[in-house]
C-alpha positions in Angstrom: -4.8 -69.6 19.3 -8.5 -68.2 18.8 -10.7 -65.1 18.2 -14.4 -65.2 18.0 -14.4 -61.6 16.7 -12.5 -62.1 13.7 -13.1 -65.9 12.5 -11.3 -65.0 9.0 -8.4 -63.8 10.5 -8.4 -66.6 12.9 -8.2 -68.9 9.8 -5.2 -67.1 8.4 -3.4 -66.8 11.3 -4.0 -71.0 11.7 -3.1 -71.4 8.0 0.3 -69.2 8.6 0.6 -71.7 11.8 0.3 -74.3 9.7 2.6 -73.3 6.5 5.5 -72.2 9.3 5.6 -75.8 10.7 5.5 -77.8 8.1 9.1 -75.5 6.8 10.4 -75.8 10.4 9.6 -72.2 10.6 9.3 -70.7 14.3 6.6 -68.1 14.6 6.3 -66.0 17.7 4.3 -63.5 19.4 5.5 -60.4 21.5 3.9 -57.6 23.4 4.3 -54.1 22.7 3.2 -51.4 24.9 1.0 -48.9 23.5 3.8 -46.3 24.4 6.6 -48.0 22.4 4.0 -48.6 19.4 1.8 -45.6 19.0 1.6 -45.6 15.8 0.6 -49.3 15.0 -1.9 -49.3 18.3 -3.8 -45.9 16.8 -3.9 -47.6 13.6 -5.4 -50.7 14.7 -7.9 -49.4 16.6 -8.7 -46.8 13.8 -11.8 -48.3 12.3 -12.2 -47.6 8.3 -15.5 -46.9 6.9 -14.8 -48.9 3.7 -13.8 -51.7 5.5 -17.0 -51.7 7.2 -19.2 -51.0 4.5 -17.0 -53.4 2.3 -18.6 -56.5 4.4 -22.3 -54.8 4.3 -21.6 -54.5 0.3 -21.0 -58.4 0.2 -23.6 -59.6 2.1 -26.1 -57.5 0.0 -24.7 -58.9 -3.4 -25.1 -62.5 -1.9 -28.5 -61.9 -1.1 -29.8 -59.6 -3.8 -27.1 -60.0 -6.5 -24.5 -57.7 -8.1 -26.0 -53.8 -8.7 -25.7 -52.7 -12.3 -25.8 -49.0 -10.9 -24.1 -47.3 -8.1 -26.4 -44.0 -7.1 -24.8 -43.5 -3.9 -20.9 -43.6 -4.8 -18.5 -40.8 -6.0 -15.7 -42.1 -7.9 -13.1 -43.1 -5.6 -15.4 -45.3 -4.0 -17.9 -47.0 -6.2 -18.5 -50.6 -6.7 -20.3 -50.3 -10.1 -19.3 -49.4 -13.5 -22.1 -47.1 -13.6 -21.9 -44.1 -11.4 -24.8 -41.6 -11.2 -23.3 -39.7 -8.1 -21.3 -36.3 -8.6 -20.6 -35.8 -5.1 -16.6 -36.3 -5.9 
């Protein structure tokens, strides 16, 4: 079990594995070809901009603190209670 690209997912997988072991639940993974699983395959390869920006936003907040005003957001993607943009 491993994955260096997404260590947080590796941690979750390990916790799930340990949780299931203590309850005598057997977990196994199986391979499905892309042809047999086209919808999930397409979704797994799609990069969602909100996910990428959320990670960057958390790093900024950790370094500078939480902002009071969000000047670049729309109402649908704002991170603060005060939004000055009207792009929505």
